[in-house]
Structure formats: C-alpha cells, structure tokens
MIDOGU-162402 format. One record per atom (N, C-alpha, C, O): residue in one letter; z, x, y; atom name; residue number from 1. Coordinates in nm, 2 decimals, always signed. Example, Ala and Ser with C-alpha at 12.3 -4.5 7.8 and 13.67 -1.06 7.14 Angstrom:
// residues 2
r / z / x / y / a / k
A / +0.78 / +1.32 / -0.57 / N / 1
A / +0.78 / +1.23 / -0.45 / CA / 1
A / +0.78 / +1.32 / -0.33 / C / 1
A / +0.85 / +1.42 / -0.33 / O / 1
S / +0.71 / +1.28 / -0.22 / N / 2
S / +0.71 / +1.37 / -0.11 / CA / 2
S / +0.79 / +1.29 / +0.00 / C / 2
S / +0.80 / +1.34 / +0.11 / O / 2
This chain:
// residues 127
r / z / x / y / a / k
M / +4.66 / -0.11 / +21.28 / N / 1
M / +4.64 / -0.23 / +21.35 / CA / 1
M / +4.70 / -0.21 / +21.49 / C / 1
M / +4.81 / -0.16 / +21.51 / O / 1
Q / +4.62 / -0.25 / +21.59 / N / 2
Q / +4.66 / -0.25 / +21.73 / CA / 2
Q / +4.77 / -0.34 / +21.76 / C / 2
Q / +4.79 / -0.44 / +21.70 / O / 2
Q / +4.85 / -0.31 / +21.87 / N / 3
Q / +4.96 / -0.40 / +21.90 / CA / 3
Q / +4.92 / -0.54 / +21.94 / C / 3
Q / +4.99 / -0.63 / +21.91 / O / 3
D / +4.81 / -0.55 / +22.01 / N / 4
D / +4.77 / -0.68 / +22.06 / CA / 4
D / +4.72 / -0.77 / +21.93 / C / 4
D / +4.75 / -0.89 / +21.93 / O / 4
E / +4.66 / -0.70 / +21.84 / N / 5
E / +4.63 / -0.77 / +21.71 / CA / 5
E / +4.75 / -0.81 / +21.63 / C / 5
E / +4.75 / -0.92 / +21.58 / O / 5
K / +4.85 / -0.72 / +21.63 / N / 6
K / +4.97 / -0.75 / +21.56 / CA / 6
K / +5.04 / -0.87 / +21.63 / C / 6
K / +5.09 / -0.96 / +21.56 / O / 6
L / +5.04 / -0.88 / +21.76 / N / 7
L / +5.09 / -0.98 / +21.83 / CA / 7
L / +5.03 / -1.12 / +21.80 / C / 7
L / +5.10 / -1.22 / +21.79 / O / 7
K / +4.90 / -1.12 / +21.78 / N / 8
K / +4.82 / -1.24 / +21.73 / CA / 8
K / +4.88 / -1.29 / +21.60 / C / 8
K / +4.91 / -1.40 / +21.59 / O / 8
Y / +4.89 / -1.19 / +21.51 / N / 9
Y / +4.93 / -1.22 / +21.37 / CA / 9
Y / +5.08 / -1.27 / +21.37 / C / 9
Y / +5.12 / -1.35 / +21.30 / O / 9
L / +5.16 / -1.20 / +21.46 / N / 10
L / +5.30 / -1.24 / +21.47 / CA / 10
L / +5.31 / -1.38 / +21.52 / C / 10
L / +5.40 / -1.45 / +21.46 / O / 10
T / +5.23 / -1.43 / +21.61 / N / 11
T / +5.23 / -1.57 / +21.66 / CA / 11
T / +5.20 / -1.66 / +21.54 / C / 11
T / +5.27 / -1.76 / +21.52 / O / 11
V / +5.10 / -1.62 / +21.46 / N / 12
V / +5.07 / -1.71 / +21.34 / CA / 12
V / +5.19 / -1.71 / +21.24 / C / 12
V / +5.23 / -1.81 / +21.19 / O / 12
A / +5.24 / -1.59 / +21.22 / N / 13
A / +5.36 / -1.58 / +21.13 / CA / 13
A / +5.48 / -1.66 / +21.17 / C / 13
A / +5.55 / -1.73 / +21.09 / O / 13
L / +5.51 / -1.66 / +21.30 / N / 14
L / +5.62 / -1.74 / +21.35 / CA / 14
L / +5.60 / -1.89 / +21.34 / C / 14
L / +5.69 / -1.96 / +21.31 / O / 14
Y / +5.48 / -1.93 / +21.36 / N / 15
Y / +5.45 / -2.08 / +21.34 / CA / 15
Y / +5.46 / -2.11 / +21.19 / C / 15
Y / +5.53 / -2.20 / +21.15 / O / 15
A / +5.41 / -2.02 / +21.11 / N / 16
A / +5.41 / -2.05 / +20.96 / CA / 16
A / +5.55 / -2.04 / +20.91 / C / 16
A / +5.60 / -2.14 / +20.84 / O / 16
F / +5.63 / -1.94 / +20.94 / N / 17
F / +5.77 / -1.93 / +20.89 / CA / 17
F / +5.85 / -2.05 / +20.95 / C / 17
F / +5.93 / -2.11 / +20.88 / O / 17
G / +5.83 / -2.08 / +21.07 / N / 18
G / +5.90 / -2.19 / +21.14 / CA / 18
G / +5.88 / -2.32 / +21.05 / C / 18
G / +5.97 / -2.39 / +21.02 / O / 18
A / +5.75 / -2.35 / +21.02 / N / 19
A / +5.72 / -2.46 / +20.94 / CA / 19
A / +5.78 / -2.46 / +20.80 / C / 19
A / +5.84 / -2.55 / +20.75 / O / 19
I / +5.77 / -2.34 / +20.75 / N / 20
I / +5.83 / -2.33 / +20.61 / CA / 20
I / +5.98 / -2.35 / +20.61 / C / 20
I / +6.04 / -2.42 / +20.53 / O / 20
F / +6.05 / -2.29 / +20.71 / N / 21
F / +6.19 / -2.31 / +20.73 / CA / 21
F / +6.23 / -2.46 / +20.74 / C / 21
F / +6.32 / -2.51 / +20.69 / O / 21
I / +6.15 / -2.53 / +20.82 / N / 22
I / +6.17 / -2.67 / +20.85 / CA / 22
I / +6.14 / -2.76 / +20.73 / C / 22
I / +6.22 / -2.85 / +20.69 / O / 22
I / +6.03 / -2.74 / +20.67 / N / 23
I / +5.97 / -2.83 / +20.56 / CA / 23
I / +5.99 / -2.77 / +20.42 / C / 23
I / +6.02 / -2.83 / +20.32 / O / 23
G / +5.95 / -2.64 / +20.42 / N / 24
G / +5.94 / -2.57 / +20.28 / CA / 24
G / +6.07 / -2.55 / +20.21 / C / 24
G / +6.09 / -2.57 / +20.09 / O / 24
V / +6.18 / -2.50 / +20.29 / N / 25
V / +6.31 / -2.47 / +20.23 / CA / 25
V / +6.36 / -2.60 / +20.18 / C / 25
V / +6.40 / -2.60 / +20.06 / O / 25
P / +6.38 / -2.71 / +20.25 / N / 26
P / +6.43 / -2.83 / +20.18 / CA / 26
P / +6.35 / -2.87 / +20.07 / C / 26
P / +6.41 / -2.92 / +19.97 / O / 26
A / +6.22 / -2.86 / +20.07 / N / 27
A / +6.14 / -2.91 / +19.96 / CA / 27
A / +6.16 / -2.82 / +19.84 / C / 27
A / +6.17 / -2.88 / +19.73 / O / 27
M / +6.17 / -2.69 / +19.86 / N / 28
M / +6.20 / -2.60 / +19.74 / CA / 28
M / +6.33 / -2.63 / +19.68 / C / 28
M / +6.35 / -2.63 / +19.56 / O / 28
M / +6.43 / -2.66 / +19.77 / N / 29
M / +6.57 / -2.67 / +19.72 / CA / 29
M / +6.60 / -2.80 / +19.66 / C / 29
M / +6.68 / -2.81 / +19.57 / O / 29
M / +6.52 / -2.90 / +19.70 / N / 30
M / +6.55 / -3.04 / +19.64 / CA / 30
M / +6.46 / -3.09 / +19.54 / C / 30
M / +6.50 / -3.16 / +19.44 / O / 30
W / +6.32 / -3.05 / +19.55 / N / 31
W / +6.23 / -3.11 / +19.47 / CA / 31
W / +6.15 / -3.01 / +19.39 / C / 31
W / +6.13 / -3.03 / +19.26 / O / 31
I / +6.10 / -2.92 / +19.45 / N / 32
I / +5.99 / -2.83 / +19.39 / CA / 32
I / +6.05 / -2.72 / +19.29 / C / 32
I / +6.01 / -2.71 / +19.17 / O / 32
W / +6.16 / -2.66 / +19.33 / N / 33
W / +6.21 / -2.55 / +19.24 / CA / 33
W / +6.36 / -2.53 / +19.27 / C / 33
W / +6.40 / -2.43 / +19.32 / O / 33
P / +6.45 / -2.63 / +19.24 / N / 34
P / +6.59 / -2.63 / +19.27 / CA / 34
P / +6.66 / -2.51 / +19.21 / C / 34
P / +6.75 / -2.45 / +19.27 / O / 34
S / +6.62 / -2.47 / +19.09 / N / 35
S / +6.68 / -2.36 / +19.02 / CA / 35
S / +6.66 / -2.23 / +19.08 / C / 35
S / +6.75 / -2.14 / +19.07 / O / 35
G / +6.55 / -2.21 / +19.15 / N / 36
G / +6.52 / -2.09 / +19.21 / CA / 36
G / +6.55 / -2.09 / +19.36 / C / 36
G / +6.54 / -1.98 / +19.42 / O / 36
W / +6.59 / -2.20 / +19.41 / N / 37
W / +6.63 / -2.21 / +19.56 / CA / 37
W / +6.76 / -2.26 / +19.59 / C / 37
W / +6.80 / -2.25 / +19.71 / O / 37
G / +6.83 / -2.33 / +19.50 / N / 38
G / +6.96 / -2.39 / +19.52 / CA / 38
G / +7.07 / -2.32 / +19.44 / C / 38
G / +7.06 / -2.21 / +19.39 / O / 38
W / +7.18 / -2.39 / +19.44 / N / 39
W / +7.30 / -2.33 / +19.37 / CA / 39
W / +7.31 / -2.39 / +19.23 / C / 39
W / +7.26 / -2.50 / +19.20 / O / 39
T / +7.36 / -2.31 / +19.14 / N / 40
T / +7.39 / -2.36 / +19.00 / CA / 40
T / +7.54 / -2.34 / +18.97 / C / 40
T / +7.58 / -2.23 / +18.96 / O / 40
P / +7.61 / -2.45 / +18.95 / N / 41
P / +7.57 / -2.59 / +18.95 / CA / 41
P / +7.54 / -2.63 / +19.10 / C / 41
P / +7.58 / -2.56 / +19.19 / O / 41
P / +7.46 / -2.74 / +19.12 / N / 42
P / +7.44 / -2.78 / +19.25 / CA / 42
P / +7.56 / -2.80 / +19.34 / C / 42
P / +7.66 / -2.86 / +19.29 / O / 42
Q / +7.55 / -2.77 / +19.46 / N / 43
Q / +7.65 / -2.78 / +19.56 / CA / 43
Q / +7.59 / -2.84 / +19.69 / C / 43
Q / +7.56 / -2.77 / +19.78 / O / 43
P / +7.58 / -2.98 / +19.69 / N / 44
P / +7.51 / -3.05 / +19.80 / CA / 44
P / +7.56 / -3.00 / +19.94 / C / 44
P / +7.47 / -2.99 / +20.03 / O / 44
E / +7.69 / -2.99 / +19.96 / N / 45
E / +7.74 / -2.96 / +20.09 / CA / 45
E / +7.68 / -2.83 / +20.14 / C / 45
E / +7.64 / -2.82 / +20.25 / O / 45
Y / +7.68 / -2.72 / +20.06 / N / 46
Y / +7.63 / -2.59 / +20.10 / CA / 46
Y / +7.48 / -2.59 / +20.11 / C / 46
Y / +7.43 / -2.53 / +20.20 / O / 46
E / +7.42 / -2.67 / +20.02 / N / 47
E / +7.27 / -2.67 / +20.04 / CA / 47
E / +7.23 / -2.74 / +20.17 / C / 47
E / +7.14 / -2.70 / +20.24 / O / 47
Q / +7.30 / -2.85 / +20.20 / N / 48
Q / +7.27 / -2.92 / +20.33 / CA / 48
Q / +7.29 / -2.82 / +20.46 / C / 48
Q / +7.22 / -2.82 / +20.55 / O / 48
M / +7.40 / -2.75 / +20.44 / N / 49
M / +7.43 / -2.65 / +20.55 / CA / 49
M / +7.32 / -2.55 / +20.56 / C / 49
M / +7.27 / -2.53 / +20.67 / O / 49
I / +7.27 / -2.49 / +20.45 / N / 50
I / +7.16 / -2.40 / +20.45 / CA / 50
I / +7.03 / -2.46 / +20.51 / C / 50
I / +6.96 / -2.40 / +20.60 / O / 50
M / +7.00 / -2.58 / +20.46 / N / 51
M / +6.89 / -2.65 / +20.51 / CA / 51
M / +6.89 / -2.68 / +20.66 / C / 51
M / +6.79 / -2.67 / +20.73 / O / 51
G / +7.01 / -2.71 / +20.71 / N / 52
G / +7.02 / -2.74 / +20.86 / CA / 52
G / +7.01 / -2.61 / +20.94 / C / 52
G / +6.95 / -2.61 / +21.04 / O / 52
V / +7.07 / -2.50 / +20.89 / N / 53
V / +7.06 / -2.37 / +20.96 / CA / 53
V / +6.92 / -2.32 / +20.96 / C / 53
V / +6.87 / -2.28 / +21.06 / O / 53
Y / +6.85 / -2.33 / +20.85 / N / 54
Y / +6.71 / -2.28 / +20.84 / CA / 54
Y / +6.61 / -2.38 / +20.92 / C / 54
Y / +6.51 / -2.33 / +20.98 / O / 54
A / +6.64 / -2.51 / +20.92 / N / 55
A / +6.55 / -2.60 / +21.00 / CA / 55
A / +6.57 / -2.56 / +21.15 / C / 55
A / +6.47 / -2.56 / +21.22 / O / 55
T / +6.69 / -2.54 / +21.19 / N / 56
T / +6.72 / -2.51 / +21.33 / CA / 56
T / +6.64 / -2.38 / +21.37 / C / 56
T / +6.58 / -2.37 / +21.47 / O / 56
L / +6.66 / -2.27 / +21.28 / N / 57
L / +6.59 / -2.15 / +21.30 / CA / 57
L / +6.43 / -2.17 / +21.30 / C / 57
L / +6.36 / -2.12 / +21.38 / O / 57
G / +6.39 / -2.26 / +21.22 / N / 58
G / +6.24 / -2.29 / +21.21 / CA / 58
G / +6.20 / -2.34 / +21.34 / C / 58
G / +6.09 / -2.30 / +21.39 / O / 58
V / +6.27 / -2.43 / +21.40 / N / 59
V / +6.23 / -2.49 / +21.53 / CA / 59
V / +6.22 / -2.38 / +21.64 / C / 59
V / +6.13 / -2.38 / +21.72 / O / 59
F / +6.32 / -2.29 / +21.64 / N / 60
F / +6.33 / -2.19 / +21.74 / CA / 60
F / +6.22 / -2.08 / +21.71 / C / 60
F / +6.17 / -2.02 / +21.81 / O / 60
L / +6.18 / -2.06 / +21.59 / N / 61
L / +6.07 / -1.97 / +21.56 / CA / 61
L / +5.94 / -2.02 / +21.61 / C / 61
L / +5.85 / -1.94 / +21.65 / O / 61
I / +5.92 / -2.15 / +21.60 / N / 62
I / +5.80 / -2.22 / +21.65 / CA / 62
I / +5.80 / -2.21 / +21.80 / C / 62
I / +5.69 / -2.18 / +21.86 / O / 62
L / +5.91 / -2.23 / +21.87 / N / 63
L / +5.91 / -2.21 / +22.01 / CA / 63
L / +5.89 / -2.07 / +22.06 / C / 63
L / +5.83 / -2.04 / +22.16 / O / 63
A / +5.94 / -1.97 / +21.97 / N / 64
A / +5.92 / -1.82 / +22.00 / CA / 64
A / +5.78 / -1.79 / +21.99 / C / 64
A / +5.73 / -1.69 / +22.06 / O / 64
A / +5.70 / -1.86 / +21.91 / N / 65
A / +5.56 / -1.82 / +21.88 / CA / 65
A / +5.48 / -1.84 / +22.01 / C / 65
A / +5.37 / -1.78 / +22.02 / O / 65
K / +5.52 / -1.91 / +22.11 / N / 66
K / +5.45 / -1.93 / +22.23 / CA / 66
K / +5.45 / -1.80 / +22.32 / C / 66
K / +5.36 / -1.77 / +22.40 / O / 66
D / +5.56 / -1.72 / +22.30 / N / 67
D / +5.58 / -1.60 / +22.38 / CA / 67
D / +5.67 / -1.50 / +22.30 / C / 67
D / +5.78 / -1.48 / +22.34 / O / 67
P / +5.62 / -1.45 / +22.19 / N / 68
P / +5.71 / -1.37 / +22.10 / CA / 68
P / +5.78 / -1.26 / +22.17 / C / 68
P / +5.89 / -1.23 / +22.12 / O / 68
L / +5.72 / -1.19 / +22.27 / N / 69
L / +5.79 / -1.08 / +22.33 / CA / 69
L / +5.91 / -1.12 / +22.41 / C / 69
L / +6.01 / -1.05 / +22.42 / O / 69
A / +5.91 / -1.24 / +22.47 / N / 70
A / +6.02 / -1.30 / +22.54 / CA / 70
A / +6.14 / -1.34 / +22.44 / C / 70
A / +6.25 / -1.37 / +22.48 / O / 70
H / +6.11 / -1.34 / +22.31 / N / 71
H / +6.21 / -1.39 / +22.21 / CA / 71
H / +6.22 / -1.28 / +22.11 / C / 71
H / +6.24 / -1.32 / +21.99 / O / 71
A / +6.22 / -1.16 / +22.15 / N / 72
A / +6.24 / -1.05 / +22.06 / CA / 72
A / +6.37 / -1.05 / +21.98 / C / 72
A / +6.37 / -1.02 / +21.86 / O / 72
S / +6.47 / -1.09 / +22.05 / N / 73
S / +6.61 / -1.08 / +21.99 / CA / 73
S / +6.62 / -1.19 / +21.88 / C / 73
S / +6.68 / -1.16 / +21.77 / O / 73
L / +6.55 / -1.31 / +21.90 / N / 74
L / +6.55 / -1.41 / +21.79 / CA / 74
L / +6.47 / -1.36 / +21.67 / C / 74
L / +6.51 / -1.38 / +21.55 / O / 74
I / +6.36 / -1.29 / +21.70 / N / 75
I / +6.28 / -1.24 / +21.59 / CA / 75
I / +6.34 / -1.13 / +21.51 / C / 75
I / +6.33 / -1.13 / +21.39 / O / 75
W / +6.41 / -1.05 / +21.58 / N / 76
W / +6.49 / -0.94 / +21.51 / CA / 76
W / +6.61 / -1.00 / +21.44 / C / 76
W / +6.64 / -0.95 / +21.33 / O / 76
F / +6.68 / -1.10 / +21.50 / N / 77
F / +6.78 / -1.17 / +21.42 / CA / 77
F / +6.73 / -1.23 / +21.29 / C / 77
F / +6.79 / -1.23 / +21.19 / O / 77
T / +6.60 / -1.29 / +21.30 / N / 78
T / +6.55 / -1.34 / +21.18 / CA / 78
T / +6.52 / -1.23 / +21.07 / C / 78
T / +6.54 / -1.25 / +20.95 / O / 78
V / +6.47 / -1.12 / +21.12 / N / 79
V / +6.45 / -1.01 / +21.03 / CA / 79
V / +6.58 / -0.96 / +20.96 / C / 79
V / +6.59 / -0.96 / +20.84 / O / 79
W / +6.68 / -0.93 / +21.04 / N / 80
W / +6.80 / -0.87 / +20.99 / CA / 80
W / +6.88 / -0.98 / +20.91 / C / 80
W / +6.94 / -0.94 / +20.81 / O / 80
S / +6.88 / -1.10 / +20.96 / N / 81
S / +6.96 / -1.20 / +20.88 / CA / 81
S / +6.90 / -1.23 / +20.75 / C / 81
S / +6.97 / -1.26 / +20.65 / O / 81
S / +6.77 / -1.22 / +20.74 / N / 82
S / +6.69 / -1.23 / +20.62 / CA / 82
S / +6.72 / -1.12 / +20.52 / C / 82
S / +6.73 / -1.14 / +20.40 / O / 82
I / +6.73 / -1.00 / +20.57 / N / 83
I / +6.76 / -0.88 / +20.49 / CA / 83
I / +6.91 / -0.90 / +20.43 / C / 83
I / +6.94 / -0.88 / +20.31 / O / 83
V / +7.00 / -0.94 / +20.52 / N / 84
V / +7.14 / -0.95 / +20.48 / CA / 84
V / +7.15 / -1.06 / +20.38 / C / 84
V / +7.22 / -1.04 / +20.27 / O / 84
H / +7.10 / -1.18 / +20.41 / N / 85
H / +7.10 / -1.30 / +20.32 / CA / 85
H / +7.05 / -1.26 / +20.19 / C / 85
H / +7.11 / -1.28 / +20.08 / O / 85
G / +6.92 / -1.20 / +20.19 / N / 86
G / +6.85 / -1.17 / +20.06 / CA / 86
G / +6.93 / -1.07 / +19.99 / C / 86
G / +6.93 / -1.08 / +19.86 / O / 86
G / +6.99 / -0.97 / +20.05 / N / 87
G / +7.07 / -0.86 / +19.99 / CA / 87
G / +7.19 / -0.92 / +19.92 / C / 87
G / +7.22 / -0.89 / +19.81 / O / 87
I / +7.26 / -1.01 / +19.99 / N / 88
I / +7.38 / -1.07 / +19.93 / CA / 88
I / +7.34 / -1.14 / +19.81 / C / 88
I / +7.41 / -1.13 / +19.71 / O / 88
M / +7.23 / -1.23 / +19.82 / N / 89
M / +7.19 / -1.31 / +19.71 / CA / 89
M / +7.14 / -1.23 / +19.59 / C / 89
M / +7.16 / -1.26 / +19.48 / O / 89
L / +7.07 / -1.11 / +19.62 / N / 90
L / +7.03 / -1.02 / +19.52 / CA / 90
L / +7.15 / -0.98 / +19.43 / C / 90
L / +7.15 / -1.00 / +19.31 / O / 90
V / +7.26 / -0.93 / +19.50 / N / 91
V / +7.37 / -0.88 / +19.43 / CA / 91
V / +7.43 / -1.00 / +19.35 / C / 91
V / +7.47 / -0.98 / +19.23 / O / 91
Q / +7.45 / -1.11 / +19.41 / N / 92
Q / +7.50 / -1.23 / +19.34 / CA / 92
Q / +7.42 / -1.26 / +19.21 / C / 92
Q / +7.48 / -1.30 / +19.11 / O / 92
A / +7.29 / -1.26 / +19.23 / N / 93
A / +7.20 / -1.29 / +19.12 / CA / 93
A / +7.21 / -1.19 / +19.00 / C / 93
A / +7.19 / -1.22 / +18.89 / O / 93
I / +7.24 / -1.07 / +19.04 / N / 94
I / +7.25 / -0.96 / +18.94 / CA / 94
I / +7.38 / -0.98 / +18.86 / C / 94
I / +7.39 / -0.96 / +18.74 / O / 94
I / +7.49 / -1.02 / +18.94 / N / 95
I / +7.62 / -1.02 / +18.88 / CA / 95
I / +7.63 / -1.16 / +18.80 / C / 95
I / +7.69 / -1.16 / +18.69 / O / 95
D / +7.58 / -1.27 / +18.85 / N / 96
D / +7.60 / -1.40 / +18.79 / CA / 96
D / +7.47 / -1.45 / +18.73 / C / 96
D / +7.37 / -1.47 / +18.80 / O / 96
E / +7.47 / -1.46 / +18.60 / N / 97
E / +7.35 / -1.50 / +18.53 / CA / 97
E / +7.30 / -1.64 / +18.56 / C / 97
E / +7.19 / -1.67 / +18.54 / O / 97
T / +7.39 / -1.72 / +18.62 / N / 98
T / +7.34 / -1.85 / +18.65 / CA / 98
T / +7.25 / -1.85 / +18.78 / C / 98
T / +7.18 / -1.95 / +18.80 / O / 98
D / +7.26 / -1.74 / +18.85 / N / 99
D / +7.18 / -1.72 / +18.97 / CA / 99
D / +7.05 / -1.64 / +18.95 / C / 99
D / +6.98 / -1.61 / +19.05 / O / 99
R / +7.03 / -1.60 / +18.83 / N / 100
R / +6.91 / -1.51 / +18.80 / CA / 100
R / +6.77 / -1.56 / +18.85 / C / 100
R / +6.69 / -1.48 / +18.89 / O / 100
T / +6.75 / -1.69 / +18.85 / N / 101
T / +6.63 / -1.75 / +18.89 / CA / 101
T / +6.60 / -1.73 / +19.03 / C / 101
T / +6.49 / -1.73 / +19.08 / O / 101
N / +6.71 / -1.70 / +19.11 / N / 102
N / +6.69 / -1.67 / +19.26 / CA / 102
N / +6.63 / -1.54 / +19.27 / C / 102
N / +6.57 / -1.51 / +19.38 / O / 102
L / +6.63 / -1.45 / +19.17 / N / 103
L / +6.55 / -1.33 / +19.18 / CA / 103
L / +6.40 / -1.34 / +19.19 / C / 103
L / +6.33 / -1.25 / +19.23 / O / 103
L / +6.35 / -1.47 / +19.15 / N / 104
L / +6.21 / -1.50 / +19.16 / CA / 104
L / +6.19 / -1.60 / +19.27 / C / 104
L / +6.07 / -1.63 / +19.30 / O / 104
G / +6.29 / -1.66 / +19.32 / N / 105
G / +6.28 / -1.77 / +19.42 / CA / 105
G / +6.31 / -1.72 / +19.56 / C / 105
G / +6.23 / -1.65 / +19.62 / O / 105
D / +6.42 / -1.76 / +19.61 / N / 106
D / +6.44 / -1.73 / +19.75 / CA / 106
D / +6.48 / -1.58 / +19.79 / C / 106
D / +6.46 / -1.54 / +19.91 / O / 106
V / +6.53 / -1.50 / +19.70 / N / 107
V / +6.55 / -1.37 / +19.73 / CA / 107
V / +6.42 / -1.29 / +19.77 / C / 107
V / +6.42 / -1.23 / +19.88 / O / 107
P / +6.31 / -1.29 / +19.70 / N / 108
P / +6.19 / -1.22 / +19.75 / CA / 108
P / +6.13 / -1.30 / +19.88 / C / 108
P / +6.08 / -1.23 / +19.96 / O / 108
A / +6.15 / -1.43 / +19.88 / N / 109
A / +6.10 / -1.49 / +20.00 / CA / 109
A / +6.17 / -1.45 / +20.13 / C / 109
A / +6.10 / -1.43 / +20.23 / O / 109
L / +6.30 / -1.43 / +20.12 / N / 110
L / +6.37 / -1.37 / +20.24 / CA / 110
L / +6.33 / -1.24 / +20.28 / C / 110
L / +6.32 / -1.20 / +20.39 / O / 110
F / +6.31 / -1.15 / +20.17 / N / 111
F / +6.26 / -1.02 / +20.20 / CA / 111
F / +6.12 / -1.01 / +20.26 / C / 111
F / +6.08 / -0.93 / +20.34 / O / 111
L / +6.04 / -1.11 / +20.21 / N / 112
L / +5.90 / -1.12 / +20.26 / CA / 112
L / +5.90 / -1.16 / +20.41 / C / 112
L / +5.83 / -1.10 / +20.49 / O / 112
V / +5.98 / -1.25 / +20.44 / N / 113
V / +5.99 / -1.29 / +20.59 / CA / 113
V / +6.03 / -1.17 / +20.67 / C / 113
V / +5.98 / -1.14 / +20.78 / O / 113
A / +6.13 / -1.09 / +20.63 / N / 114
A / +6.18 / -0.98 / +20.70 / CA / 114
A / +6.07 / -0.87 / +20.72 / C / 114
A / +6.05 / -0.82 / +20.83 / O / 114
I / +6.00 / -0.84 / +20.60 / N / 115
I / +5.90 / -0.74 / +20.61 / CA / 115
I / +5.79 / -0.78 / +20.70 / C / 115
I / +5.74 / -0.70 / +20.78 / O / 115
V / +5.74 / -0.90 / +20.68 / N / 116
V / +5.63 / -0.94 / +20.76 / CA / 116
V / +5.66 / -0.94 / +20.91 / C / 116
V / +5.58 / -0.88 / +20.99 / O / 116
L / +5.77 / -0.99 / +20.95 / N / 117
L / +5.81 / -1.00 / +21.09 / CA / 117
L / +5.84 / -0.86 / +21.14 / C / 117
L / +5.81 / -0.82 / +21.26 / O / 117
W / +5.90 / -0.77 / +21.06 / N / 118
W / +5.93 / -0.64 / +21.10 / CA / 118
W / +5.80 / -0.56 / +21.13 / C / 118
W / +5.79 / -0.49 / +21.23 / O / 118
Y / +5.71 / -0.57 / +21.04 / N / 119
Y / +5.58 / -0.51 / +21.06 / CA / 119
Y / +5.50 / -0.55 / +21.17 / C / 119
Y / +5.44 / -0.47 / +21.24 / O / 119
L / +5.50 / -0.68 / +21.20 / N / 120
L / +5.42 / -0.74 / +21.31 / CA / 120
L / +5.48 / -0.73 / +21.44 / C / 120
L / +5.41 / -0.74 / +21.54 / O / 120
M / +5.61 / -0.71 / +21.45 / N / 121
M / +5.68 / -0.71 / +21.58 / CA / 121
M / +5.65 / -0.58 / +21.65 / C / 121
M / +5.67 / -0.47 / +21.60 / O / 121
P / +5.60 / -0.59 / +21.77 / N / 122
P / +5.56 / -0.47 / +21.85 / CA / 122
P / +5.68 / -0.39 / +21.87 / C / 122
P / +5.79 / -0.43 / +21.89 / O / 122
K / +5.66 / -0.25 / +21.85 / N / 123
K / +5.77 / -0.16 / +21.87 / CA / 123
K / +5.79 / -0.12 / +22.01 / C / 123
K / +5.90 / -0.07 / +22.05 / O / 123
K / +5.69 / -0.14 / +22.09 / N / 124
K / +5.70 / -0.12 / +22.24 / CA / 124
K / +5.64 / -0.24 / +22.31 / C / 124
K / +5.55 / -0.31 / +22.26 / O / 124
T / +5.69 / -0.27 / +22.43 / N / 125
T / +5.64 / -0.36 / +22.52 / CA / 125
T / +5.49 / -0.34 / +22.55 / C / 125
T / +5.45 / -0.23 / +22.60 / O / 125
L / +5.41 / -0.44 / +22.53 / N / 126
L / +5.27 / -0.43 / +22.58 / CA / 126
L / +5.26 / -0.42 / +22.73 / C / 126
L / +5.32 / -0.49 / +22.80 / O / 126
A / +5.17 / -0.33 / +22.78 / N / 127
A / +5.15 / -0.31 / +22.92 / CA / 127
A / +5.08 / -0.42 / +22.99 / C / 127
A / +5.06 / -0.42 / +23.11 / O / 127
C-alpha cells in the first residue's frame, strides 16, 4: 500500500477510533458489555477516570485526523499507550480469573488500535 493511500486510511481510522473512544468505550463499559470492559467488582471511580481519559484522547484523535502528519507524536502515543495498557491488562487477566473476560473485550481492542495505527502511520514524511 502506498504512503498516500495509507494516509487516507489513517485519517479514517483516526476519526473512527476517536468516535469509538468518545462514545464506544463508555457504552461498552456501562451498558453493552461491562464484564468485558469494566472492573470486577465494579469500581465506578476508576471507570469514570478511564472513560474521561479515553474521551479526551478521542477528541484529540479526531482533531489529528485533519492533518495526521502534524500530529505524529499523538498518534504514536496512542499506539504505545494502547500496547502498554493492553499488555498490563493481559497479564492481569491471566493472573486474576475475575478479569478473564477482558481477554475477549478491551485487551484485543487495545491491541487492534495499536496495530492499525502503527501499520497506517507513514514511516517517512511525504514529499
């Protein structure tokens, strides 16, 4: 895939992930699949914090979609923070059986975000 084509898909991915972070994460944590996206037992204070952080990141990803190359550091932050967050949750889910549903919920979702953005992010500045 050519870099200019990747950049077009990156723009779409930034809009999509931004919207998912703003709307989808809270919906999954509160209504759709709390056991796969929240804490067991529920911990509303932590869940509100995570929803706030991801909603904020979502807004900035949408803003970055207008000029992804100018916001490369934010995109790479999203990639690496998703890997770190998903990795920590993966270990916790393996160790703590009450978190096992996260292995099918937010853990793969975080790795998906990281993989997609990593793949689509241009490795060199376009001329």
